[in-house]
LUMTOR-357020 format. One record per residue (C-alpha): x, y, z; residue in three letters. Coordinates in Angstrom, 1 decimal. Layout:
N
ATOM        x        y        z   rest
ATOM        X        Y        Z    ALA
...
***
This chain:
447
ATOM        x        y        z   rest
ATOM     19.8     43.9    -63.5    UNK
ATOM     16.8     44.2    -65.9    UNK
ATOM     18.2     41.3    -68.0    UNK
ATOM     18.8     39.1    -65.0    UNK
ATOM     15.3     39.8    -63.6    UNK
ATOM     13.6     39.0    -66.9    UNK
ATOM     15.6     35.8    -67.2    UNK
ATOM     14.6     34.7    -63.7    UNK
ATOM     11.0     35.7    -64.1    UNK
ATOM     10.6     33.9    -67.4    UNK
ATOM     12.5     30.9    -66.1    UNK
ATOM     10.3     30.7    -63.1    UNK
ATOM      7.1     31.0    -65.2    UNK
ATOM      8.2     28.1    -67.4    UNK
ATOM      9.2     26.0    -64.4    UNK
ATOM      5.8     26.6    -62.7    UNK
ATOM      4.0     25.9    -66.0    UNK
ATOM      5.8     22.6    -66.4    UNK
ATOM      4.2     21.4    -63.2    UNK
ATOM      0.6     22.4    -64.1    UNK
ATOM     -1.5     19.6    -65.5    UNK
ATOM     -4.2     22.0    -66.8    UNK
ATOM     -5.5     25.4    -65.9    UNK
ATOM     -8.7     24.2    -64.3    UNK
ATOM     -6.7     21.8    -62.0    UNK
ATOM     -4.9     24.4    -59.9    UNK
ATOM     -6.8     27.1    -57.9    UNK
ATOM     -9.2     25.8    -55.3    UNK
ATOM    -12.2     27.7    -56.8    UNK
ATOM    -11.5     26.2    -60.2    UNK
ATOM    -11.1     22.7    -58.7    UNK
ATOM    -14.4     23.1    -56.9    UNK
ATOM    -16.5     24.3    -59.9    UNK
ATOM    -14.7     22.5    -62.7    UNK
ATOM    -14.6     25.8    -64.5    UNK
ATOM    -11.6     27.2    -66.3    UNK
ATOM    -10.3     30.3    -64.5    UNK
ATOM    -11.4     32.4    -67.5    UNK
ATOM    -15.0     31.6    -66.8    UNK
ATOM    -14.9     33.7    -63.5    UNK
ATOM    -12.2     36.1    -64.4    UNK
ATOM    -11.3     38.3    -67.3    UNK
ATOM     -7.8     38.3    -66.1    UNK
ATOM     -7.4     37.6    -62.3    UNK
ATOM     -8.5     39.1    -60.0    UNK
ATOM    -11.0     41.0    -62.2    UNK
ATOM    -14.4     39.2    -62.2    UNK
ATOM    -16.8     38.3    -64.9    UNK
ATOM    -20.5     38.0    -64.5    UNK
ATOM    -20.1     34.3    -63.5    UNK
ATOM    -17.4     35.2    -61.0    UNK
ATOM    -19.7     37.8    -59.4    UNK
ATOM    -22.4     35.2    -59.2    UNK
ATOM    -20.1     32.7    -57.6    UNK
ATOM    -19.1     35.2    -54.9    UNK
ATOM    -22.7     36.3    -54.3    UNK
ATOM    -23.8     32.8    -53.6    UNK
ATOM    -21.2     32.3    -50.9    UNK
ATOM    -18.4     30.5    -52.9    UNK
ATOM    -20.6     27.4    -53.0    UNK
ATOM    -21.1     26.6    -56.7    UNK
ATOM    -19.7     23.1    -57.4    UNK
ATOM    -19.5     20.5    -60.1    UNK
ATOM    -20.5     17.9    -57.5    UNK
ATOM    -17.3     15.9    -57.8    UNK
ATOM    -15.3     15.1    -54.7    UNK
ATOM    -12.0     17.0    -54.6    UNK
ATOM     -8.8     15.1    -54.2    UNK
ATOM     -7.8     17.7    -51.6    UNK
ATOM     -9.5     17.5    -48.2    UNK
ATOM     -9.5     21.3    -47.9    UNK
ATOM    -10.0     24.0    -50.6    UNK
ATOM     -6.5     25.4    -50.3    UNK
ATOM     -4.6     27.6    -52.8    UNK
ATOM     -1.4     29.6    -52.8    UNK
ATOM      0.0     32.7    -54.4    UNK
ATOM      3.6     34.0    -54.9    UNK
ATOM      4.5     37.5    -56.2    UNK
ATOM      8.0     38.3    -57.5    UNK
ATOM      8.7     41.9    -58.4    UNK
ATOM     11.2     44.7    -59.1    UNK
ATOM     10.8     48.5    -58.9    UNK
ATOM     12.9     51.1    -60.7    UNK
ATOM     12.1     54.6    -59.5    UNK
ATOM     12.9     57.8    -61.5    UNK
ATOM     15.0     59.4    -58.7    UNK
ATOM     15.5     58.5    -55.1    UNK
ATOM     17.8     61.4    -54.2    UNK
ATOM     16.7     63.2    -51.0    UNK
ATOM     14.8     60.3    -49.4    UNK
ATOM     15.2     59.5    -45.7    UNK
ATOM     18.0     57.2    -44.9    UNK
ATOM     15.6     54.5    -43.7    UNK
ATOM     13.5     54.5    -46.8    UNK
ATOM     13.2     51.1    -48.4    UNK
ATOM     13.6     52.5    -51.9    UNK
ATOM     17.2     53.4    -51.1    UNK
ATOM     18.2     49.7    -50.5    UNK
ATOM     15.5     47.8    -52.5    UNK
ATOM     15.2     49.9    -55.7    UNK
ATOM     16.2     47.8    -58.8    UNK
ATOM     16.4     44.6    -56.8    UNK
ATOM     14.3     41.4    -57.1    UNK
ATOM     11.9     41.0    -54.2    UNK
ATOM      9.3     38.6    -53.0    UNK
ATOM      6.7     41.1    -51.6    UNK
ATOM      4.0     38.6    -50.9    UNK
ATOM      3.4     34.9    -50.4    UNK
ATOM     -0.1     33.9    -49.5    UNK
ATOM     -2.0     30.8    -48.5    UNK
ATOM     -5.8     30.7    -49.1    UNK
ATOM     -8.7     28.8    -47.7    UNK
ATOM    -11.0     29.5    -50.6    UNK
ATOM    -14.1     27.5    -51.3    UNK
ATOM    -17.2     25.7    -50.0    UNK
ATOM    -17.7     24.9    -46.3    UNK
ATOM    -21.2     23.6    -46.5    UNK
ATOM    -23.9     23.6    -49.2    UNK
ATOM    -24.8     27.2    -48.2    UNK
ATOM    -21.5     28.6    -46.9    UNK
ATOM    -18.0     29.3    -48.1    UNK
ATOM    -15.0     31.4    -47.4    UNK
ATOM    -12.1     33.4    -48.9    UNK
ATOM     -9.4     33.6    -46.2    UNK
ATOM     -5.9     34.8    -47.0    UNK
ATOM     -2.9     34.5    -44.8    UNK
ATOM      0.0     36.5    -46.1    UNK
ATOM      3.8     36.6    -45.6    UNK
ATOM      5.3     40.0    -46.5    UNK
ATOM      8.9     39.8    -47.5    UNK
ATOM      9.4     43.3    -48.9    UNK
ATOM     11.8     44.6    -46.3    UNK
ATOM     13.7     41.3    -45.6    UNK
ATOM     16.5     40.6    -45.0    UNK
ATOM     16.9     44.0    -43.3    UNK
ATOM     14.4     42.9    -40.6    UNK
ATOM     14.3     39.3    -39.4    UNK
ATOM     11.4     39.3    -37.0    UNK
ATOM      9.2     37.0    -39.0    UNK
ATOM      6.2     37.5    -36.6    UNK
ATOM      5.8     41.0    -38.1    UNK
ATOM      5.7     39.7    -41.6    UNK
ATOM      2.9     37.1    -41.3    UNK
ATOM     -0.7     38.1    -40.7    UNK
ATOM     -4.3     37.8    -41.8    UNK
ATOM     -4.9     39.5    -45.1    UNK
ATOM     -8.4     39.8    -46.7    UNK
ATOM    -11.1     37.6    -45.3    UNK
ATOM    -14.7     37.1    -46.4    UNK
ATOM    -16.8     34.2    -44.9    UNK
ATOM    -20.3     33.9    -46.2    UNK
ATOM    -23.6     32.2    -45.8    UNK
ATOM    -26.0     32.5    -48.8    UNK
ATOM    -29.4     31.2    -49.9    UNK
ATOM    -32.3     32.3    -52.1    UNK
ATOM    -36.1     32.7    -52.0    UNK
ATOM    -38.7     33.9    -54.4    UNK
ATOM    -40.0     37.5    -53.8    UNK
ATOM    -42.7     38.9    -56.1    UNK
ATOM    -42.0     36.0    -58.5    UNK
ATOM    -38.4     37.0    -58.8    UNK
ATOM    -35.3     35.4    -57.1    UNK
ATOM    -33.8     37.1    -54.1    UNK
ATOM    -30.3     35.9    -53.3    UNK
ATOM    -29.4     36.9    -49.8    UNK
ATOM    -26.6     36.3    -47.4    UNK
ATOM    -24.4     37.1    -44.5    UNK
ATOM    -20.7     38.1    -44.7    UNK
ATOM    -18.1     38.2    -41.9    UNK
ATOM    -15.1     40.1    -43.2    UNK
ATOM    -12.2     42.3    -42.2    UNK
ATOM    -12.1     45.1    -44.8    UNK
ATOM    -14.9     47.4    -45.9    UNK
ATOM    -15.6     46.7    -49.7    UNK
ATOM    -13.8     43.3    -49.6    UNK
ATOM    -17.3     41.8    -49.9    UNK
ATOM    -18.0     43.8    -53.1    UNK
ATOM    -18.8     42.0    -56.3    UNK
ATOM    -17.2     44.6    -58.6    UNK
ATOM    -13.7     45.9    -59.4    UNK
ATOM    -14.6     49.6    -58.8    UNK
ATOM    -14.4     49.9    -55.0    UNK
ATOM    -11.1     50.3    -53.0    UNK
ATOM    -10.2     46.7    -52.1    UNK
ATOM    -10.5     45.2    -55.6    UNK
ATOM     -9.9     48.3    -57.7    UNK
ATOM     -7.1     49.0    -60.2    UNK
ATOM     -4.2     48.6    -59.9    UNK
ATOM     -4.6     45.1    -58.6    UNK
ATOM     -0.9     45.0    -57.6    UNK
ATOM      1.7     47.7    -57.1    UNK
ATOM      5.1     48.4    -55.7    UNK
ATOM      5.6     48.3    -52.0    UNK
ATOM      8.8     50.4    -52.1    UNK
ATOM      7.8     53.1    -54.5    UNK
ATOM      6.9     56.5    -53.0    UNK
ATOM      3.1     57.0    -52.7    UNK
ATOM      1.0     60.0    -51.6    UNK
ATOM      0.4     60.4    -47.9    UNK
ATOM     -3.3     61.3    -48.0    UNK
ATOM     -6.2     58.8    -48.6    UNK
ATOM     -9.8     58.6    -47.5    UNK
ATOM    -10.7     56.5    -44.5    UNK
ATOM    -12.5     53.8    -46.5    UNK
ATOM     -9.4     53.2    -48.5    UNK
ATOM     -7.3     52.5    -45.4    UNK
ATOM     -9.2     50.3    -43.0    UNK
ATOM     -8.1     46.9    -44.5    UNK
ATOM     -7.4     44.2    -41.9    UNK
ATOM     -7.8     46.8    -39.1    UNK
ATOM    -11.4     46.1    -38.3    UNK
ATOM    -13.8     43.1    -38.2    UNK
ATOM    -17.5     43.2    -39.2    UNK
ATOM    -20.7     41.5    -40.1    UNK
ATOM    -22.9     42.4    -43.0    UNK
ATOM    -26.1     41.3    -44.7    UNK
ATOM    -26.7     41.6    -48.5    UNK
ATOM    -29.2     40.7    -51.1    UNK
ATOM    -29.6     40.8    -54.9    UNK
ATOM    -33.2     40.9    -56.2    UNK
ATOM    -34.1     40.0    -59.8    UNK
ATOM    -30.5     40.1    -60.8    UNK
ATOM    -30.9     43.8    -60.8    UNK
ATOM    -30.9     45.6    -57.4    UNK
ATOM    -28.1     44.8    -54.9    UNK
ATOM    -28.0     46.1    -51.3    UNK
ATOM    -25.6     45.5    -48.4    UNK
ATOM    -25.5     46.8    -44.8    UNK
ATOM    -22.6     46.1    -42.5    UNK
ATOM    -21.2     47.1    -39.2    UNK
ATOM    -17.5     47.1    -38.2    UNK
ATOM    -15.6     47.4    -35.0    UNK
ATOM    -11.9     47.8    -34.3    UNK
ATOM     -9.6     45.1    -32.9    UNK
ATOM     -8.9     45.4    -29.2    UNK
ATOM     -5.2     45.2    -28.1    UNK
ATOM     -4.4     41.6    -27.1    UNK
ATOM     -7.7     40.3    -28.5    UNK
ATOM     -8.2     37.6    -31.0    UNK
ATOM     -8.4     40.0    -33.9    UNK
ATOM     -5.2     41.7    -32.8    UNK
ATOM     -3.5     38.3    -32.7    UNK
ATOM     -4.3     37.8    -36.4    UNK
ATOM     -2.9     41.1    -37.4    UNK
ATOM     -6.1     43.2    -37.3    UNK
ATOM     -4.5     46.2    -35.7    UNK
ATOM     -4.9     49.9    -36.5    UNK
ATOM     -1.8     51.1    -38.3    UNK
ATOM     -1.5     54.4    -40.1    UNK
ATOM     -4.3     56.2    -38.2    UNK
ATOM     -2.0     58.7    -36.5    UNK
ATOM      0.1     56.1    -34.9    UNK
ATOM     -0.3     52.4    -34.0    UNK
ATOM     -2.3     53.3    -30.8    UNK
ATOM     -5.2     54.8    -32.8    UNK
ATOM     -8.4     52.8    -32.7    UNK
ATOM    -11.7     52.9    -34.4    UNK
ATOM    -14.3     53.8    -31.7    UNK
ATOM    -18.0     52.9    -31.6    UNK
ATOM    -19.5     51.0    -34.5    UNK
ATOM    -18.6     51.9    -38.1    UNK
ATOM    -21.7     51.4    -40.4    UNK
ATOM    -21.2     50.6    -44.1    UNK
ATOM    -23.9     50.6    -46.8    UNK
ATOM    -23.8     49.6    -50.4    UNK
ATOM    -26.4     50.0    -53.2    UNK
ATOM    -25.9     49.0    -56.9    UNK
ATOM    -28.0     48.5    -60.0    UNK
ATOM    -26.8     46.1    -62.7    UNK
ATOM    -28.0     45.0    -66.1    UNK
ATOM    -26.8     42.8    -68.9    UNK
ATOM    -27.8     43.3    -72.6    UNK
ATOM    -26.2     41.4    -75.4    UNK
ATOM    -22.5     41.3    -75.0    UNK
ATOM    -22.7     44.3    -72.6    UNK
ATOM    -22.9     44.5    -68.8    UNK
ATOM    -23.2     47.7    -66.8    UNK
ATOM    -23.4     48.5    -63.1    UNK
ATOM    -24.0     51.9    -61.4    UNK
ATOM    -24.0     52.3    -57.6    UNK
ATOM    -22.7     53.9    -54.5    UNK
ATOM    -21.4     53.2    -51.0    UNK
ATOM    -21.0     55.0    -47.7    UNK
ATOM    -19.2     54.6    -44.4    UNK
ATOM    -19.0     56.7    -41.2    UNK
ATOM    -15.9     56.0    -39.0    UNK
ATOM    -15.1     57.4    -35.5    UNK
ATOM    -11.4     57.5    -34.6    UNK
ATOM     -9.6     58.1    -31.4    UNK
ATOM     -6.5     59.8    -32.7    UNK
ATOM     -4.4     59.2    -29.6    UNK
ATOM     -5.7     56.4    -27.5    UNK
ATOM     -2.9     56.4    -24.9    UNK
ATOM     -2.9     60.1    -24.1    UNK
ATOM     -6.3     61.4    -25.2    UNK
ATOM     -7.3     62.9    -21.8    UNK
ATOM    -10.0     65.1    -23.5    UNK
ATOM    -12.0     62.1    -24.8    UNK
ATOM    -12.7     64.0    -28.0    UNK
ATOM    -12.8     61.9    -31.2    UNK
ATOM    -12.5     62.4    -34.9    UNK
ATOM    -15.3     61.5    -37.3    UNK
ATOM    -14.9     60.6    -41.0    UNK
ATOM    -18.0     60.5    -43.3    UNK
ATOM    -17.2     58.8    -46.7    UNK
ATOM    -19.7     58.9    -49.5    UNK
ATOM    -19.0     57.4    -53.0    UNK
ATOM    -20.4     56.6    -56.4    UNK
ATOM    -19.0     54.0    -58.7    UNK
ATOM    -19.7     52.3    -62.1    UNK
ATOM    -18.5     49.4    -64.1    UNK
ATOM    -18.9     48.5    -67.8    UNK
ATOM    -17.9     45.2    -69.4    UNK
ATOM    -18.0     44.1    -73.0    UNK
ATOM    -17.3     40.5    -74.0    UNK
ATOM    -17.3     39.3    -77.6    UNK
ATOM    -15.4     36.1    -78.3    UNK
ATOM    -11.8     36.7    -77.6    UNK
ATOM    -12.2     40.4    -76.9    UNK
ATOM    -13.0     41.8    -73.4    UNK
ATOM    -13.2     45.5    -72.5    UNK
ATOM    -13.7     46.6    -68.9    UNK
ATOM    -14.0     50.1    -67.6    UNK
ATOM    -14.4     51.1    -63.9    UNK
ATOM    -14.6     54.4    -62.0    UNK
ATOM    -15.3     55.6    -58.5    UNK
ATOM    -15.3     58.9    -56.7    UNK
ATOM    -15.2     59.2    -52.9    UNK
ATOM    -16.1     62.3    -50.9    UNK
ATOM    -14.9     62.5    -47.3    UNK
ATOM    -16.0     65.0    -44.6    UNK
ATOM    -13.7     65.1    -41.6    UNK
ATOM    -14.7     66.5    -38.2    UNK
ATOM    -11.5     66.5    -36.2    UNK
ATOM    -12.5     67.3    -32.7    UNK
ATOM     -9.8     65.0    -31.2    UNK
ATOM     -7.0     65.8    -33.6    UNK
ATOM     -7.6     69.6    -33.5    UNK
ATOM     -7.9     69.6    -29.7    UNK
ATOM     -4.6     67.9    -29.4    UNK
ATOM     -2.8     70.0    -32.0    UNK
ATOM     -2.6     67.0    -34.4    UNK
ATOM     -4.5     68.9    -37.1    UNK
ATOM     -4.6     72.6    -38.2    UNK
ATOM     -8.3     72.6    -39.0    UNK
ATOM    -11.4     71.4    -37.1    UNK
ATOM    -13.1     70.5    -40.4    UNK
ATOM    -11.5     69.1    -43.6    UNK
ATOM    -12.7     67.7    -46.8    UNK
ATOM    -10.9     65.1    -49.0    UNK
ATOM    -11.9     63.4    -52.2    UNK
ATOM    -10.5     60.6    -54.3    UNK
ATOM    -11.2     59.8    -58.0    UNK
ATOM    -10.0     56.7    -59.8    UNK
ATOM    -10.9     55.3    -63.2    UNK
ATOM     -9.4     52.8    -65.6    UNK
ATOM    -10.1     51.0    -68.9    UNK
ATOM     -8.6     47.7    -70.0    UNK
ATOM     -8.6     45.5    -73.0    UNK
ATOM     -7.8     41.8    -73.0    UNK
ATOM     -7.4     39.5    -76.1    UNK
ATOM     -7.9     35.8    -75.6    UNK
ATOM     -7.6     36.5    -71.8    UNK
ATOM     -3.9     36.2    -72.4    UNK
ATOM     -2.7     39.6    -73.6    UNK
ATOM     -4.0     42.8    -72.0    UNK
ATOM     -3.4     46.5    -71.4    UNK
ATOM     -4.9     48.9    -68.9    UNK
ATOM     -4.8     52.7    -68.5    UNK
ATOM     -5.9     54.3    -65.3    UNK
ATOM     -5.9     57.7    -63.7    UNK
ATOM     -6.1     58.8    -60.0    UNK
ATOM     -6.6     62.1    -58.2    UNK
ATOM     -6.7     63.2    -54.5    UNK
ATOM     -7.9     66.7    -53.6    UNK
ATOM     -8.5     68.1    -50.2    UNK
ATOM     -8.3     70.9    -47.6    UNK
ATOM     -4.8     72.1    -46.8    UNK
ATOM     -3.7     70.8    -43.4    UNK
ATOM      0.1     70.6    -42.9    UNK
ATOM     -0.1     69.0    -39.4    UNK
ATOM     -2.5     66.3    -40.3    UNK
ATOM     -0.9     65.3    -43.7    UNK
ATOM      2.7     66.2    -42.9    UNK
ATOM      3.3     67.8    -46.3    UNK
ATOM      5.7     70.7    -46.8    UNK
ATOM      3.0     72.9    -48.5    UNK
ATOM      0.1     71.7    -46.4    UNK
ATOM     -1.8     70.2    -49.3    UNK
ATOM     -2.9     66.6    -49.7    UNK
ATOM     -3.4     67.0    -53.5    UNK
ATOM     -1.9     64.3    -55.8    UNK
ATOM     -2.6     63.3    -59.3    UNK
ATOM     -1.2     60.8    -61.9    UNK
ATOM     -1.7     58.0    -64.3    UNK
ATOM     -0.9     54.2    -64.4    UNK
ATOM     -0.3     52.2    -67.5    UNK
ATOM      0.0     48.4    -67.5    UNK
ATOM      0.5     45.6    -70.0    UNK
ATOM     -0.1     41.9    -69.0    UNK
ATOM      0.8     38.6    -70.5    UNK
ATOM     -0.6     35.3    -69.1    UNK
ATOM      1.3     32.2    -70.4    UNK
ATOM     -1.3     30.2    -68.4    UNK
ATOM     -4.5     31.2    -66.7    UNK
ATOM     -2.8     31.2    -63.3    UNK
ATOM      0.4     33.1    -64.1    UNK
ATOM      0.4     36.8    -64.8    UNK
ATOM      3.5     38.8    -66.0    UNK
ATOM      2.9     42.5    -65.8    UNK
ATOM      4.8     45.7    -66.6    UNK
ATOM      3.4     48.8    -65.0    UNK
ATOM      4.4     52.4    -65.2    UNK
ATOM      3.2     55.1    -62.7    UNK
ATOM      3.5     58.8    -63.5    UNK
ATOM      2.8     61.6    -61.1    UNK
ATOM      1.7     65.1    -62.3    UNK
ATOM      1.3     66.2    -58.7    UNK
ATOM      2.5     64.7    -55.4    UNK
ATOM      1.6     65.7    -51.9    UNK
ATOM      0.5     69.1    -53.0    UNK
ATOM      2.9     70.2    -55.7    UNK
ATOM      4.5     69.4    -59.1    UNK
ATOM      7.8     70.9    -58.2    UNK
ATOM      9.7     70.9    -54.9    UNK
ATOM      6.8     69.2    -53.0    UNK
ATOM      9.0     68.4    -49.9    UNK
ATOM     10.9     71.7    -49.6    UNK
ATOM     14.2     69.8    -50.4    UNK
ATOM     14.0     69.9    -54.1    UNK
ATOM     12.1     66.7    -54.9    UNK
ATOM      9.6     66.9    -57.8    UNK
ATOM      6.5     64.9    -58.4    UNK
ATOM      8.1     63.2    -61.4    UNK
ATOM     10.9     61.9    -59.2    UNK
ATOM      8.4     59.4    -57.9    UNK
ATOM      7.6     58.0    -61.3    UNK
ATOM      8.4     54.3    -61.3    UNK
ATOM      8.5     51.2    -63.5    UNK
ATOM      7.2     48.1    -61.9    UNK
ATOM      7.8     44.5    -63.1    UNK
ATOM      5.7     41.7    -61.6    UNK
ATOM      5.4     38.0    -61.8    UNK
ATOM      2.2     36.8    -60.1    UNK
ATOM      1.8     33.0    -59.7    UNK
ATOM     -1.4     31.3    -58.4    UNK
ATOM     -1.5     27.6    -57.5    UNK
***
């Protein structure tokens, strides 16, 4: 199987490469700006300083030439295979039992990505999820709106320094972020959809495509960045629900974000020589109805997420080093869940830590090493773990090869030291954390 997968993957890469005229003639952002992909990305989707500037200014930077395409469209296809350490003891309906070791097409996306007017632009991703096919054939459940970020941007002079400001309409807190340290754009940039993953995560890591919001942002003197946004949940049957913005994973599909969810972001950045550094923080407060259908009490849950993050980038000729880190602290006040016996505690805490460092040579060969940790209050009912603990910890190693600027071949290995609260027998049925270790092979193609 591994030999066959490698053969198909390499063959596919060569076939796609044969149809590419040049790297700058494929993705819509590159066509618009006339830049090579390497100008805005170290290795996609990780941004350089130019890439951050392009996003900040509303995806409007252009070489002034008229595109041959009437719309700024692009596409993406992922082909992957996962090999887990041990799938013994998993539930009979677990995808890993039928998909492990098989070639899958987990994601096919179509993008509207580029300039709308001289001061507005968009990044809109429509995605087809094929991970569990052909076991399920209802295509309507596999196509939906993915990440979306529509912007208006302009600039003025303030105290003799430039203030770039803008408005963003998006469907995922931190999708508007300029850095690769926050949840949406953080490492790993792709991962297995069938490998086992820990059950606990902070709220800010799990609201993607489940809310819609509007934010305002500004960067003054290329130094101080600030953003304020407000999000609301999709309503059943509403336009956001029709595009897949529904609340999944929040104690059942019926759960909805209530009231307005405020989000704030502050960051300081500075470039010196070949070095670039950013240090910042972000925060979000979310109110959740844990059981919309049967919540007679009207009591709600509140999640307060507070985080710090940092990014460092060194660029010198063909050598690029990038390091990112973030830590999120979450305070949970579970009036609704506790009152309906959906949680053991009225108050919980949960924290997530992620960090990684990567090195790329000629933006063609690269390696990354990351670590992750989740620690929190024991609550068996809320997290559904055998030993009540949400604690998990592990490492991720990845090597990348890019035969062209728009094709990435990646080999990733994830290792767990602790999984859902324990290193040994975490589920009460004999499974160990190391049983969830997995090798992930990916072909990522951009057009």
